[in-house]
C-alpha positions in Angstrom: 108.7 -278.5 51.7 106.7 -277.1 54.7 107.6 -278.3 58.1 105.3 -280.2 60.5 104.4 -277.3 62.7 103.4 -275.2 59.7 101.1 -277.9 58.4 99.5 -278.3 61.8 98.8 -274.6 62.0 97.5 -274.4 58.5 95.2 -277.4 59.0 93.8 -275.8 62.2 93.3 -272.4 60.4 91.5 -274.1 57.5 89.2 -276.1 59.8 88.2 -272.9 61.6 87.5 -271.3 58.2 85.4 -274.3 57.2 83.3 -274.0 60.3 82.6 -270.3 59.5 81.8 -271.3 55.9 79.3 -273.9 57.2 77.6 -271.3 59.4 77.4 -268.9 56.5 75.8 -271.6 54.3 73.2 -272.2 57.0 72.4 -268.5 57.1 72.1 -268.3 53.4 69.8 -271.4 53.4 67.6 -269.8 56.1 67.4 -266.7 54.0 66.4 -268.7 50.9 69.5 -267.7 49.0 71.2 -270.3 46.7 74.3 -271.9 48.3 75.7 -273.9 45.4 78.9 -271.7 45.0 79.4 -271.6 48.8 79.1 -275.4 49.0 81.5 -275.8 46.1 84.0 -273.6 48.0 83.5 -275.7 51.1 84.2 -278.9 49.2 87.4 -277.4 47.8 88.4 -276.4 51.3 87.7 -279.9 52.6 89.8 -281.4 49.8 92.7 -279.0 50.6 92.6 -280.0 54.3 92.6 -283.7 53.4 95.7 -283.2 51.3 97.4 -281.2 54.1 96.6 -284.0 56.5 98.1 -286.6 54.2 101.2 -284.5 53.8 101.4 -284.0 57.6 101.0 -287.8 58.2 103.8 -288.4 55.7 106.1 -286.0 57.4 105.2 -287.4 60.8 106.0 -290.9 59.7 109.4 -289.8 58.3 110.3 -288.1 61.6 112.6 -290.1 63.8 110.9 -291.6 66.8 112.0 -290.8 70.3 112.7 -293.8 72.4 110.6 -294.2 75.5 112.5 -294.2 78.8 111.6 -295.8 82.0 108.6 -294.4 83.9 109.6 -293.2 87.3 112.4 -295.7 87.3 110.0 -298.6 86.8 110.0 -301.4 84.2 110.7 -300.9 80.5 108.0 -302.5 78.4 
């Protein structure tokens, strides 16, 4: 099972790739070239990122929470 930091890095990397893919699709559309396969790839990438985000959220929820201390010796809320 991947750790939280790995998932965060992978999500960020995939989002960067998706941005590049969107730019490429726009370039293809401007050139009048079909973009069906590129759009299918983009939708698969989006689905992968969504599953990674769900896994990240699951790991984050399972992680023990740190207790908040006093702020500058002030009140505890």
